[in-house]
N, C-alpha and C positions, 0 to 999 in steps of 0.2 A: 503493500500501500504505499503512497506519494506521501510523505510526511506535509502537512499541513504547512503552508505559508500566509506569513504577516507581511504587511506592508509596515515599514519603521521608518521612523522620523526623529529629528532632533527636538528638543524641549520649546523649539518655538514653530512645531507642524510643520516644518520642513522635510519634504522625502528623501528619504536616504537609499531605500531599495528593498528589496523583501529578504528573510529568513525565515528559518524554519519555526515551528511551535516552542520546541523545547529549546531553543538556544536563544529566543526571543526571552523568557522568562528565564533562564539559566544567567545572562547576558545583561539584564535590564534593559533592554529597546525599549522605546517608545513605538508605543501601534495603537491603535482604535479601537474601539466598542460601543456597543450600543445596549442602553439599560431602557428599560420599560418596568414601570410600576402601575399593576392593574388596582383598581378601587371598585367597589358595589355600595351602594347605597341601600340599607336597610331602615326605611322613616326617614326621620332624621339624624340618624345616624351614618358615617363614614366608615367603610372598613375596608381595611388594605390587606391585599394579598400579599404573601413572599413564600418564597420555596426552602426546602432545607435540602441543601448538595448532596450530591450522592457522594460514600464514603470512600469512593475510588477517585476521586477527582484529586488535580495535579496541585493545586492550591486551594487552600482553606476547604479540605474536604468535613462533610457533614454540619459546617455551620450553615444558619438562617440568611439569605439571602434576596437580593432583587427576585420581584417577581417572573422575570426571563430576561436575561441579555445573554451578551455573547459577544466572542471576538469579531473584528471585520479582516474577511482572507484577503490575501493577497489581491486587488484592483475592483473589491465590493465597495460597492458605496452604503449610504445609512439605508436607503431607500432597498437595499436587496436583505440589507441585514436585518430588518424586522421579520425576516421568517422564522426566527427564533421563538416567534409567538406561537406560530404553527407548530414547531418542531417540538418544542418541551412542552405545549399546554394544550395544542390541538385548537388554538383559536385562529379562526380565518378572519381577518380585517384587512382593510386597506392602511399602505401608510398614512395616507390621509387623514385618516380618523384618529390618530396619533395627535397629543398636544404636545408641542415642543418645550420642556421645561426648562433645561440650561446644559452647558458642557463642563462638565469636573476632571480637573486634573489631577490623577491619585499614581501615588507610590505605594506599593503595597508589597512587604517582604516577612518571608516567613522560613520553614521546613517542613517537607512534608515526607515522613518515611525515610528519614536520613538524608533527602536532597533538599538543597536550597534554593528560594528561586525568589527573584526582584520582578514585579510584575507594576510597569509604568503604562500608565493610560490614559487616553484623552477620553474620556466617555461623552458620547451624547444620550442625555436624559430626556425621558419623554414617559407622560403619562397615557391612561386609557381605562373609562368607565365603561365597565359591562356590568351588567345589571343581572347575572345569573350567579346559581349556586356552584361551590366549589366543587360538586360532585358533577356536575355537566363538564367538568373539564378532562381533557385524554393526556395524560402526562406520561412523558415518555420516559420510562424506567431505566433508561441506562443514563440519565443526565439527571432527574430531578428523582429525589428519594421522598418525597412529601410536599403537600402545598398547602397553606395555612392562610388564618384570616385573624386580624385584630382590628377593634376601633382607632382609627387614625389619631384622637385624643389620646388614647391610652400609649401608643407608641411614642407621641411626642413626649409625653410625659416621663418615658423612659429612656428617651435619649438627651433627653432635658435635667436626669437624674432628680427627676422630682418622685418617680416611683424604683424601688428595686426591682420588682416583676411586673410582667402582665401575663394575664391567662389569654390562652389563644388555642383556637380548634382547628382541627384539620382534617385531611385523607391522604391515606399513604398512597403510593405508586406501587400496584400488586404486579407480582411476576406472572406475566402472562402465558396461557399457552393458545397454540393454533394447532391444526392438523394438516399433515401435508402427508398425500396419499394414505389417509385412514390411520394415521398414526399420529397422535398426537406428541408436541415437541414443547420446548419452552421458546418464551420470546427472545427474538434475537438481540444480543448487545452487543455493541461496539468492543469491549474488550472481553466478553464470553466469563465475566465475574460475578460471582452471585450479590445479589443486596447486602448493605451492611457488613463488607468485610474488614474493615477496619473501624475501629471506636473512633471519635474523633478527639476525647482527653481524656487521661486517666480518672477523669470524673464524669458519672454520669448526670444529664441535662437533670433537671428537678421534673419530675413530670408526676401530675394527681392521677390516682389511682382509679378515677372517674373513666370508662370510655362510654362514650353514648354510642349506643349499639345498631341504631338506626341505618341500615346498608342502603346503598343506592343502587338503583336499578340498572343493569350492565349497559355500557356504553359502547357500540360499535363501530369500529373505526379499520379505512384501510390504509395501510402503510406498506406500498409495492405490493409484494406479493403476497405480505402477510396481513392476515385481517384476524382480529383480536378483539377482546371485549374488557373494559377495566372497570373493577367494581371496588370498592372503599368504603370501611367504616369510618364513622366523626371520630375523632381521637383529641382530649383537651390535656394541655400542657402548660405546663408555666415556665417562661424563660425569661432570661434576661439579659442584658446590653451585652456581657461578654460574649453571649451564642450566636452574635451576628457577626455577620464580616467587617474586618475593622477598617470599613470605607474612610471612619472618622465621624463624629459626633455632627459636625457641621454639615455632612453631605447628606446624614440621615433628616438633620432638622429642614434643611432647605427643601429635601423632596418632600417631606411630608407637608409643611407649608403651601408649596408649591403644589402639590394634587387637592388641595382643597378648591381651585379655579378648573380643576378638570370637570365638562359636561360629558353626559351621559350620549352613548351614539343609539 
């Protein structure tokens, strides 16, 4: 398989060339990414959706993060990158339906399974209001562990350190099955690694003992030659600020404030 390549830039967004993904993160080259936060309205309350990253991700595995996000591969434009919504969440929408919020310049670093990384990104941040339940999303199990939501005001209080913990509810991506020549096989994964291979940290997330048992009806989806159904039960957790990818409190507060002005489609 040909390694994924990114356009790389200097710190003034002047194009320098292209490089493989692993080299970009190893050497800290500047590159571009797309962020999209999804919200929905529940009466007078605005809910914000966010995902939990797969435990096998090469940066910040197991952390909570933006609803949908991804890098721009070499030659891609932002209009192309909104494909992440369809790939990760099964959301079919036009780029024009998104609301531009701002562009963030970020430097994130860490170490995953003994391998250090330096992630330098110019991130174009967008918002989208979709008034549909979590159960209607088709999660890409190879990328997204689970999808959660919480009131916008509660998340603002968390990032402003006015609250220590926020209760959230969500649905987990299920290991899917499909039939080929009458034989049941598991859903294809980019890395063929089972879900939840690596723990996020040595300390488990604090999790309520309550689990909502209402199960969504199966949702049918077609991806290439594979047809599968996705179903999930509602989970309830308590999460802390440190459980989120460290984009910085300024980033999160700016994004959440900007999401107040995103209108429904």
